[in-house]
VEXDREN-2710 file (C-alpha; in Angstrom, 1 decimal):
% VEXDREN-2710
k/r/px/py/pz
1/MET/-40.6/-9.2/28.7
2/SER/-40.7/-11.6/25.7
3/LEU/-38.9/-10.9/22.4
4/SER/-40.0/-11.5/18.8
5/VAL/-38.5/-15.0/18.9
6/PRO/-39.6/-17.2/21.8
7/VAL/-36.5/-17.8/24.0
8/ALA/-36.9/-21.2/25.5
9/ARG/-34.9/-22.0/28.6
10/PRO/-32.3/-24.6/27.6
11/ALA/-32.7/-28.0/29.1
12/ALA/-30.2/-28.8/31.8
13/PRO/-27.1/-30.4/30.3
14/SER/-26.6/-34.1/30.8
15/LEU/-24.1/-35.4/33.3
16/ARG/-21.7/-36.3/30.4
17/VAL/-21.9/-32.9/28.9
18/GLN/-21.2/-31.3/32.4
19/ARG/-18.2/-33.5/32.8
20/LEU/-16.9/-32.6/29.4
21/GLY/-17.4/-29.0/30.1
22/ARG/-15.3/-29.3/33.3
23/VAL/-12.6/-31.0/31.3
24/PHE/-12.6/-28.2/28.7
25/ASP/-12.5/-25.6/31.4
26/ALA/-9.6/-27.3/33.2
27/THR/-7.7/-27.6/30.0
28/ALA/-8.1/-23.9/29.4
29/LEU/-6.8/-23.1/32.8
30/ILE/-3.8/-25.4/32.3
31/LEU/-3.1/-23.8/28.9
32/LEU/-3.2/-20.3/30.5
33/ALA/-0.8/-21.5/33.3
34/ILE/1.6/-22.9/30.6
35/VAL/1.6/-19.6/28.7
36/ALA/2.2/-17.7/32.0
37/ALA/5.1/-20.0/32.8
38/LEU/6.7/-19.5/29.4
39/ALA/6.3/-15.7/29.7
40/VAL/8.1/-15.7/33.0
41/LEU/10.9/-17.8/31.6
42/THR/11.4/-15.8/28.4
43/PHE/10.3/-12.2/28.9
44/ARG/13.9/-11.0/29.1
45/ASP/14.6/-12.3/25.6
46/TYR/12.6/-9.6/23.9
47/GLY/14.5/-6.6/22.7
48/LEU/13.5/-2.9/22.4
49/GLY/11.8/-1.4/19.4
50/TRP/11.6/2.1/17.9
51/ASP/9.0/3.4/20.4
52/ASP/10.1/1.8/23.7
53/TYR/12.3/4.5/25.0
54/THR/9.8/7.3/24.3
55/HIS/6.9/5.3/25.8
56/ALA/8.9/4.5/28.9
57/GLN/9.5/8.3/29.3
58/TYR/5.8/8.9/28.9
59/GLY/5.0/6.4/31.7
60/ASP/7.5/8.1/34.0
61/LEU/5.9/11.5/33.3
62/LEU/2.4/10.1/33.9
63/LEU/3.6/8.7/37.2
64/ALA/5.2/12.0/38.1
65/LEU/1.9/13.8/37.3
66/TYR/0.1/11.8/40.0
67/THR/2.8/11.5/42.6
68/SER/3.4/15.3/42.4
69/GLY/-0.2/16.0/43.2
70/PHE/-0.7/17.2/39.5
71/THR/1.9/19.9/39.7
72/ASP/4.3/18.2/37.3
73/THR/2.3/18.4/34.1
74/ARG/4.9/17.5/31.5
75/ALA/2.9/14.4/30.5
76/LEU/0.1/16.6/29.2
77/SER/2.3/18.0/26.4
78/PHE/4.9/15.2/25.9
79/VAL/5.8/14.8/22.2
80/ASN/2.4/13.6/20.7
81/LEU/1.9/10.8/23.2
82/TYR/-0.5/12.9/25.3
83/MET/-3.0/12.3/22.5
84/TYR/-2.8/8.6/23.4
85/GLY/-3.9/7.0/26.6
86/GLY/-0.9/5.9/28.6
87/GLY/-2.4/3.2/30.9
88/PHE/0.1/0.6/30.0
89/ASP/3.0/3.0/30.3
90/LEU/1.8/4.2/33.7
91/LEU/1.3/0.6/34.9
92/ALA/4.8/-0.4/33.8
93/ALA/6.4/2.7/35.4
94/ALA/4.6/2.1/38.7
95/VAL/5.4/-1.7/38.8
96/ALA/9.0/-1.0/37.9
97/LYS/9.3/0.7/41.3
98/LEU/8.3/-2.6/43.0
99/LEU/9.9/-5.4/41.0
100/PRO/13.6/-6.3/41.0
101/PHE/13.9/-5.8/37.2
102/ASP/14.9/-2.8/35.2
103/LEU/12.3/-0.6/33.6
104/PHE/12.4/-2.3/30.1
105/GLU/12.4/-5.8/31.5
106/THR/9.4/-4.8/33.6
107/ARG/7.7/-3.5/30.5
108/ARG/8.1/-6.8/28.8
109/LEU/6.8/-8.7/31.8
110/MET/3.8/-6.4/32.1
111/GLY/3.1/-6.8/28.4
112/ALA/3.0/-10.5/28.9
113/ALA/0.7/-10.2/31.8
114/VAL/-1.7/-7.9/29.8
115/GLY/-1.5/-10.3/26.9
116/LEU/-2.3/-13.2/29.1
117/LEU/-5.4/-11.3/30.4
118/GLY/-6.5/-10.9/26.8
119/MET/-6.3/-14.7/26.3
120/PHE/-8.3/-15.2/29.5
121/VAL/-11.0/-12.7/28.3
122/THR/-11.1/-14.3/24.9
123/TRP/-11.7/-17.7/26.5
124/ARG/-14.5/-16.4/28.6
125/MET/-16.1/-14.6/25.6
126/GLY/-16.1/-17.8/23.6
127/ARG/-17.5/-19.7/26.5
128/GLN/-20.1/-17.1/27.1
129/LEU/-21.3/-17.4/23.6
130/ALA/-21.3/-21.1/23.0
131/GLY/-20.0/-23.1/25.9
132/PRO/-16.7/-24.6/27.3
133/LEU/-15.6/-26.2/24.0
134/ALA/-15.9/-23.0/22.0
135/GLY/-14.1/-21.1/24.8
136/LEU/-11.2/-23.5/24.8
137/ALA/-11.0/-23.5/21.0
138/ALA/-10.9/-19.6/21.0
139/LEU/-8.2/-19.6/23.6
140/ILE/-6.0/-22.1/21.7
141/LEU/-6.4/-20.1/18.5
142/LEU/-5.3/-16.9/20.1
143/ALA/-2.5/-18.5/22.2
144/THR/-1.0/-20.1/19.0
145/CYS/-1.2/-17.0/16.9
146/PRO/2.3/-15.7/16.5
147/LEU/1.1/-12.2/15.7
148/TYR/-0.7/-11.9/19.0
149/TYR/1.8/-13.8/21.1
150/GLY/4.8/-11.8/19.8
151/HIS/3.2/-8.4/20.1
152/MET/2.0/-9.0/23.7
153/PHE/5.6/-8.7/24.9
154/ILE/6.7/-5.8/22.8
155/ASN/3.8/-3.6/21.8
156/SER/2.9/-1.1/24.5
157/LYS/0.1/0.6/22.4
158/ASP/-1.7/-1.9/20.2
159/ALA/-1.6/-5.1/22.4
160/PRO/-3.0/-3.4/25.5
161/PHE/-5.7/-1.8/23.3
162/ALA/-6.6/-5.2/21.9
163/VAL/-7.0/-6.5/25.5
164/ALA/-9.1/-3.5/26.5
165/MET/-11.3/-4.0/23.5
166/ALA/-11.7/-7.7/24.3
167/ILE/-12.8/-6.8/27.9
168/LEU/-15.4/-4.4/26.4
169/LEU/-16.7/-6.9/23.9
170/LEU/-17.1/-9.5/26.7
171/ALA/-19.1/-7.0/28.7
172/LEU/-21.3/-6.2/25.8
173/VAL/-21.9/-9.9/25.0
174/ARG/-23.0/-10.4/28.6
175/ALA/-25.2/-7.2/28.4
176/PHE/-27.0/-8.3/25.3
177/GLN/-27.5/-11.8/26.6
178/GLN/-29.0/-10.2/29.7
179/TYR/-31.1/-7.7/27.7
180/PRO/-33.0/-5.6/28.7
181/GLN/-31.6/-5.6/32.3
182/PRO/-27.9/-6.3/32.4
183/SER/-26.5/-7.0/35.9
184/ALA/-24.5/-4.7/38.0
185/ALA/-21.4/-6.9/37.5
186/THR/-21.8/-6.6/33.7
187/GLY/-22.1/-2.9/34.0
188/LEU/-18.9/-2.7/36.0
189/VAL/-17.0/-4.7/33.4
190/PHE/-18.6/-2.6/30.7
191/GLY/-17.3/0.6/32.4
192/LEU/-13.9/-0.8/32.9
193/GLY/-13.6/-2.0/29.3
194/LEU/-15.0/1.1/27.8
195/GLY/-12.7/3.4/29.8
196/LEU/-9.6/1.3/29.0
197/THR/-10.5/1.0/25.3
198/ILE/-11.0/4.7/24.6
199/GLY/-8.2/5.5/27.1
200/SER/-5.8/3.3/25.0
201/ARG/-6.7/4.6/21.6
202/VAL/-9.5/7.0/20.6
203/ILE/-10.4/4.6/17.8
204/GLY/-12.0/2.5/20.5
205/GLY/-15.1/4.6/19.9
206/LEU/-15.8/2.2/17.0
207/SER/-17.2/-0.1/19.7
208/GLY/-20.2/2.2/19.9
209/LEU/-21.0/1.4/16.3
210/TYR/-21.0/-2.4/17.0
211/ALA/-23.2/-1.9/20.0
212/LEU/-25.7/0.3/18.2
213/VAL/-26.1/-2.1/15.4
214/ALA/-26.6/-5.0/17.8
215/LEU/-29.1/-2.9/19.8
216/ALA/-31.0/-2.0/16.6
217/LEU/-31.4/-5.8/15.9
218/LEU/-32.9/-6.3/19.3
219/PHE/-35.1/-3.2/19.1
220/GLY/-36.3/-4.3/15.6
221/ALA/-37.2/-7.8/16.9
222/GLU/-39.2/-6.4/19.8
223/ALA/-40.9/-3.7/17.6
224/ARG/-42.1/-6.4/15.2
225/SER/-43.4/-8.6/17.9
226/LEU/-44.6/-6.2/20.6
227/GLY/-44.8/-2.8/19.1
228/ILE/-42.5/0.2/19.1
229/ARG/-43.6/1.5/22.5
230/ILE/-42.7/-1.7/24.3
231/ALA/-39.5/-2.0/22.2
232/ALA/-38.5/1.5/23.1
233/ALA/-39.2/0.8/26.8
234/GLY/-36.9/-2.2/26.6
235/ALA/-34.1/-0.3/24.9
236/GLY/-34.5/2.6/27.4
237/SER/-34.2/0.2/30.3
238/PHE/-31.1/-1.4/28.8
239/ILE/-29.4/2.0/28.2
240/PHE/-30.4/3.2/31.7
241/ALA/-28.9/0.1/33.3
242/LEU/-25.5/0.9/31.6
243/ILE/-25.3/4.5/32.8
244/PRO/-23.3/3.6/35.9
245/GLY/-20.9/1.9/33.6
246/LEU/-20.5/5.1/31.6
247/ILE/-19.6/6.9/34.8
248/ILE/-17.0/4.3/35.7
249/ALA/-15.7/4.5/32.1
250/TYR/-15.1/8.2/32.4
251/ALA/-13.3/7.8/35.7
252/VAL/-11.0/5.1/34.2
253/LEU/-10.5/7.3/31.1
254/ALA/-9.4/10.2/33.3
255/LEU/-6.9/7.9/35.1
256/VAL/-5.2/6.4/32.0
257/TRP/-5.6/9.4/29.7
258/PRO/-5.6/12.6/31.8
259/TRP/-5.3/15.0/28.8
260/ALA/-8.6/13.7/27.5
261/VAL/-10.6/15.1/30.4
262/LEU/-8.9/18.5/30.6
263/ASP/-11.2/19.7/27.9
264/PRO/-14.3/17.7/26.8
265/ILE/-13.4/18.2/23.1
266/ASN/-9.8/16.9/23.5
267/PRO/-10.8/13.4/22.4
268/LEU/-12.2/15.0/19.2
269/ARG/-9.0/16.9/18.8
270/ALA/-7.2/13.5/18.9
271/VAL/-9.5/12.1/16.3
272/GLU/-8.8/15.0/14.0
273/TYR/-5.1/14.7/14.6
274/PHE/-4.9/11.0/13.9
275/SER/-7.2/11.3/10.9
276/HIS/-4.2/12.7/9.0
277/PHE/-0.8/11.1/8.8
278/PHE/1.1/13.1/11.3
279/GLU/4.7/12.2/10.5
280/LYS/7.0/12.8/7.6
281/PRO/6.3/9.9/5.2
282/TRP/8.8/7.1/4.9
283/LYS/8.8/4.0/2.7
284/GLU/8.2/0.3/3.5
285/MET/8.3/-2.9/1.6
286/PHE/5.0/-4.4/0.5
287/ALA/4.5/-7.1/-2.1
288/GLY/8.0/-6.7/-3.3
289/ALA/7.8/-2.9/-3.9
290/VAL/9.1/0.0/-1.9
291/VAL/6.0/2.1/-1.2
292/SER/5.5/5.4/0.7
293/VAL/3.3/4.6/3.7
294/PRO/0.5/7.1/2.8
295/ASP/0.3/5.4/-0.6
296/MET/-0.1/1.8/0.5
297/PRO/-2.8/0.0/-1.6
298/ARG/-6.2/-0.9/-0.3
299/SER/-5.2/-4.6/-0.3
300/TYR/-2.5/-3.9/2.4
301/VAL/-4.4/-5.1/5.5
302/PRO/-6.4/-8.0/3.9
303/THR/-3.2/-9.3/2.2
304/LEU/-1.2/-9.2/5.4
305/PHE/-4.0/-10.9/7.4
306/ALA/-4.1/-13.6/4.8
307/LEU/-0.3/-14.1/4.9
308/LYS/0.5/-13.6/8.6
309/LEU/-2.3/-15.5/10.4
310/PRO/-2.0/-19.2/11.0
311/GLU/-3.9/-21.0/8.3
312/ILE/-6.2/-22.8/10.8
313/MET/-7.1/-19.5/12.5
314/LEU/-7.7/-17.9/9.1
315/ALA/-10.0/-20.7/7.9
316/LEU/-12.0/-21.1/11.1
317/GLY/-12.2/-17.3/11.6
318/ILE/-13.7/-16.8/8.1
319/ALA/-16.1/-19.6/8.7
320/GLY/-17.0/-18.2/12.1
321/ILE/-17.7/-14.7/10.6
322/ALA/-19.9/-16.2/7.9
323/GLY/-21.7/-18.3/10.5
324/ALA/-22.2/-15.4/12.8
325/PHE/-23.8/-13.2/10.1
326/VAL/-26.0/-16.1/8.9
327/THR/-27.2/-16.8/12.5
328/ALA/-27.8/-13.1/13.2
329/ALA/-30.3/-13.1/10.3
330/ARG/-32.2/-16.2/11.5
331/ARG/-35.5/-15.3/13.2
332/ASP/-35.8/-18.8/14.6
333/TYR/-32.7/-18.2/16.8
334/PRO/-32.8/-16.4/20.2
335/VAL/-32.5/-12.8/19.4
336/ASN/-30.3/-12.0/22.4
337/GLN/-27.7/-14.5/21.0
338/ARG/-28.1/-13.1/17.5
339/ALA/-27.3/-9.6/18.7
340/ALA/-24.2/-10.9/20.6
341/LEU/-22.9/-12.8/17.6
342/LEU/-23.5/-9.8/15.3
343/LEU/-21.5/-7.6/17.7
344/ILE/-18.5/-10.0/17.6
345/ALA/-18.7/-10.4/13.8
346/LEU/-18.7/-6.6/13.4
347/ALA/-15.8/-6.2/15.7
348/ALA/-13.8/-8.6/13.5
349/VAL/-14.8/-7.2/10.1
350/VAL/-15.6/-3.5/10.4
351/PRO/-12.1/-2.2/11.2
352/VAL/-10.6/-4.0/8.1
353/LEU/-13.5/-2.8/5.9
354/ILE/-13.1/0.8/7.0
355/THR/-9.4/0.7/6.3
356/VAL/-10.0/-0.8/2.8
357/LEU/-12.6/1.9/2.1
358/THR/-10.7/4.9/3.5
359/ARG/-7.1/3.9/2.7
360/PRO/-5.2/5.7/5.5
361/ALA/-1.5/5.6/5.8
362/MET/-0.5/2.0/6.6
363/TYR/2.8/0.7/8.0
364/ASN/4.5/-1.7/10.4
365/GLY/2.5/-4.6/9.1
366/ILE/-0.8/-5.1/10.8
367/ARG/0.3/-4.3/14.4
368/HIS/-2.5/-1.6/14.5
369/PHE/-5.1/-4.4/13.9
370/ILE/-4.2/-6.7/16.8
371/PHE/-7.5/-5.8/18.4
372/VAL/-9.2/-7.7/15.6
373/LEU/-7.6/-11.0/16.7
374/PRO/-9.6/-11.7/19.9
375/PRO/-13.0/-11.5/18.3
376/LEU/-11.6/-13.4/15.3
377/ALA/-10.4/-16.1/17.6
378/VAL/-13.8/-16.2/19.3
379/LEU/-15.5/-16.7/16.0
380/GLY/-13.0/-19.3/15.0
381/GLY/-13.6/-21.1/18.3
382/LEU/-17.3/-21.1/17.7
383/ALA/-16.8/-22.6/14.2
384/ALA/-14.4/-25.3/15.6
385/ALA/-16.9/-26.2/18.3
386/TRP/-19.8/-26.4/15.9
387/LEU/-17.8/-28.7/13.6
388/ILE/-16.7/-31.0/16.4
389/GLU/-20.1/-31.2/18.0
390/ARG/-21.8/-32.0/14.6
391/LEU/-19.3/-34.6/13.6
392/ALA/-19.2/-36.2/17.1
393/ALA/-23.0/-36.9/16.7
394/GLN/-22.6/-38.4/13.2
395/SER/-19.3/-40.1/12.5
396/ARG/-16.4/-40.9/14.8
397/PRO/-13.9/-41.6/12.0
398/ILE/-14.6/-38.3/10.4
399/LEU/-14.4/-36.6/13.8
400/ALA/-11.0/-38.3/14.4
401/GLY/-9.8/-37.0/11.0
402/LEU/-11.0/-33.5/11.8
403/THR/-9.3/-33.7/15.2
404/LEU/-6.0/-34.7/13.6
405/LEU/-6.3/-31.9/11.0
406/LEU/-7.0/-29.3/13.8
407/PHE/-4.0/-30.6/15.8
408/ILE/-1.7/-30.3/12.7
409/GLY/-3.1/-26.8/12.0
410/LEU/-2.3/-25.7/15.6
411/ALA/1.0/-27.5/15.9
412/SER/2.4/-25.7/12.8
413/PRO/2.3/-22.1/14.1
414/THR/3.3/-23.3/17.6
415/TRP/6.5/-24.9/16.2
416/GLU/7.1/-21.7/14.1
417/MET/6.9/-19.6/17.3
418/VAL/9.5/-21.8/18.9
419/ARG/11.8/-21.5/15.9
420/LEU/11.3/-17.7/15.6
421/HIS/11.7/-16.9/19.3
422/PRO/11.8/-14.1/20.3
423/TYR/10.6/-12.7/17.0
424/GLN/7.3/-14.4/16.8
425/TYR/5.6/-11.3/15.5
426/THR/7.6/-11.6/12.2
427/HIS/5.8/-14.9/11.3
428/PHE/4.5/-15.5/7.8
429/ASN/2.4/-18.5/7.1
430/ARG/2.8/-21.2/4.4
431/LEU/0.5/-19.3/2.0
432/ALA/3.3/-16.7/2.0
433/GLY/6.0/-19.4/1.9
434/GLY/7.2/-18.6/5.5
435/ILE/9.6/-15.8/6.4
436/ARG/12.2/-17.0/3.9
437/ALA/9.9/-16.3/1.0
438/ALA/8.5/-13.2/2.6
439/GLU/11.9/-11.6/3.3
440/ASP/12.2/-9.8/0.0
441/ARG/8.6/-8.9/-0.3
442/TYR/7.4/-7.7/3.2
443/MET/8.7/-6.1/6.4
444/LEU/9.8/-8.6/9.0
445/ASP/11.7/-7.2/12.0
446/TYR/10.4/-3.7/11.4
447/TRP/10.9/-2.8/15.1
448/GLY/14.5/-3.8/15.2
449/LEU/14.1/-6.2/18.1
450/ALA/17.1/-8.3/17.1
451/PHE/19.4/-5.5/18.3
452/LYS/19.2/-7.0/21.8
453/GLN/20.8/-10.3/20.7
454/ALA/23.2/-8.5/18.4
455/ALA/24.4/-6.3/21.3
456/GLN/24.8/-9.3/23.6
457/GLN/26.9/-11.2/21.0
458/LEU/29.0/-8.2/20.2
459/ARG/29.8/-7.6/23.9
460/GLN/30.6/-11.3/24.3
461/HIS/32.9/-11.3/21.3
462/LEU/34.9/-8.3/22.5
463/THR/35.2/-9.7/26.0
464/GLN/36.4/-13.1/24.8
465/ALA/38.9/-11.4/22.5
466/LEU/40.1/-9.1/25.3
467/GLU/39.7/-6.1/23.1
468/VAL/39.5/-2.6/24.4
469/PRO/38.4/0.6/22.5
470/SER/41.0/2.9/21.0
471/GLN/39.1/5.8/22.5
472/GLN/37.1/6.0/25.7
473/LYS/34.1/4.1/24.2
474/TRP/33.4/1.8/21.3
475/ARG/31.8/3.8/18.5
476/VAL/28.9/2.2/16.7
477/ILE/26.9/3.5/13.7
478/VAL/23.4/2.3/13.7
479/CYS/21.0/1.6/10.8
480/GLY/17.8/1.0/12.7
481/PRO/16.5/2.2/16.1
482/GLU/19.4/4.1/17.5
483/ARG/18.3/4.8/21.0
484/PRO/17.3/1.2/21.7
485/ALA/20.7/0.1/20.3
486/GLN/22.4/2.4/22.8
487/GLU/20.3/1.1/25.7
488/GLN/21.1/-2.5/24.9
489/LEU/24.8/-2.0/24.1
490/GLY/25.4/-0.3/27.4
491/PRO/27.7/2.5/28.7
492/GLU/30.9/1.2/27.1
493/PHE/29.5/2.1/23.6
494/GLN/28.6/5.3/21.9
495/THR/26.0/5.1/19.1
496/SER/25.3/7.5/16.3
497/TRP/23.3/7.6/13.0
498/HIS/25.9/9.5/11.0
499/ASN/29.4/9.4/12.4
500/ARG/31.6/8.0/9.7
501/GLU/34.5/7.2/11.9
502/ALA/33.4/4.1/13.9
503/ASP/34.5/0.8/15.1
504/PHE/31.3/-1.1/14.3
505/VAL/28.1/-0.8/12.3
506/MET/25.0/-2.4/13.7
507/MET/22.1/-2.8/11.3
508/THR/18.8/-4.5/10.9
509/GLY/18.2/-7.0/8.1
510/GLU/15.5/-4.8/6.6
511/PHE/15.7/-3.6/3.0
512/TYR/16.6/0.0/3.9
513/CYS/20.0/-1.0/5.4
514/ALA/22.6/-1.6/2.7
515/PRO/25.0/-4.5/3.3
516/LEU/28.6/-3.5/3.8
517/ASN/31.8/-4.9/2.3
518/ALA/33.3/-5.5/5.8
519/PRO/33.9/-8.4/8.1
520/VAL/30.8/-9.6/9.9
521/LEU/31.3/-10.1/13.6
522/VAL/27.7/-10.9/14.6
523/GLU/24.8/-12.2/12.6
524/ILE/21.3/-12.9/14.0
525/GLN/19.3/-15.3/11.9
526/ARG/16.1/-17.3/12.0
527/GLU/15.2/-19.8/9.4
528/GLY/18.0/-18.6/7.1
529/VAL/16.8/-14.9/7.3
530/VAL/19.2/-12.3/8.7
531/PHE/17.5/-10.1/11.3
532/ALA/20.6/-8.1/12.4
533/ARG/24.3/-7.8/11.6
534/VAL/27.3/-6.2/13.2
535/TYR/30.2/-5.3/11.0
536/ASP/33.8/-4.6/12.0
537/VAL/34.7/-1.3/10.2
538/ARG/37.8/-0.4/12.2
539/GLY/40.2/1.3/9.7
540/ARG/37.6/1.2/6.9
541/PRO/35.6/4.0/5.3
542/VAL/31.9/3.7/5.9
543/SER/29.7/4.4/2.9
544/ASP/26.0/5.4/3.0
545/LEU/24.1/2.8/5.0
546/LEU/20.7/3.4/3.5
547/THR/19.3/2.0/0.3
548/VAL/16.5/4.7/0.2
549/ALA/16.7/8.3/1.1
550/PRO/15.7/9.1/4.7
551/PRO/12.4/10.8/5.3
END
């Protein structure tokens, strides 16, 4: 069945092009192996955040649901997490039974594995769209993005959702390229990706919008060329071929989000629930002002994308978005490819656009938008490949200059990730002046991850000084995530939010924790910025630790 634009079968690539393609693919695999090795060596370095303990409990309850033969149903009403899919929490809880690590170490390792899968899928997506060079460039952009790399270890909700969305987008790219009859393998990946996406966060339903717009482009092209009847037949054949994938998606959804299938309208209940801010509002720092999270300005997400992404990824991503929309409008370009490019461009733009228009409650930086990074990296990879290929055919000196520029652009965030380790997710780019300039204007370690290193150094200090507590346990007041602090300090310590008779105070470096006039035993810093402190307050009165009233 022909489309409105004649789709010529591409000529077989030359031997030189084939060899270069193999080199690019081999380089991509080597890079993935390097990232995997780094993850294995460093996953224990990442501390616990505000949500870790609760999500670990949710994973155990989901595992109990299945191992009890569905008699233990506590997971179906646990806090509000039953309104989220728990695929990652379930995976980590199950794998923790097999690996010789504790539960939280296993969660970090599984996070790294899922993040690595996201890099692999992003590589394949770029390669699928524009060849080995574009795929390699997309992989490099994502692997050197501190926001993605840091969150893949620590974020049990948003990072797995980003990977699930990437799997779905890869499947849809393949499906549109195979239109009107996607293969069975594509349908399988589509079902897996769709089930994991909606089973991770119900907002994954946005993917249907991207697919419908891309399908409308294909339908319109056929309708103009062959008539509405033939176009409708093609669209119907396409949708029919994906029905087995929808069945697979529902099965996957039931596995990772069992509450969603107890009642067909439960996902709609989740949409309604999350459409309103469901917690008591607190305040965060944005652009130098302390703002209540439901009152964040429309500029919140675009501003943080501009200040937190590596400059090279930002520039190439914007160029790739523009190029994708321009190409999608060109009738002299294969319409299958136009639809696939439009799909990816929408995936990178629409979530941010909706947020600007609707202005929901916004907090914790842009962790909720990590799922935008894989399609943005793909589009940036396409832009980089286009530039390199055009300049390679015209001017070697200019190509050499561009290559050097790209190398510097990629080396900069890579070096920053090394310097910030294990707090890569706090990175701010040079447009923001780095984390030193951003410290007083934006949130950095908003999850309190530095408590792990602070706890280690406190224990080391007390051991070396041969000190013992005056009571049964050391008493620690915490300004920050209290339960993770207790977990990381260990059984010799007793933590509290409010006890004014304590031995030590452990606090994050964020604006809401007030510095104390007391000796500092431990200070965790990166690039001159304090991420956490431990004060010795033995024999001293402890004043209010907060600079703002608690919610």
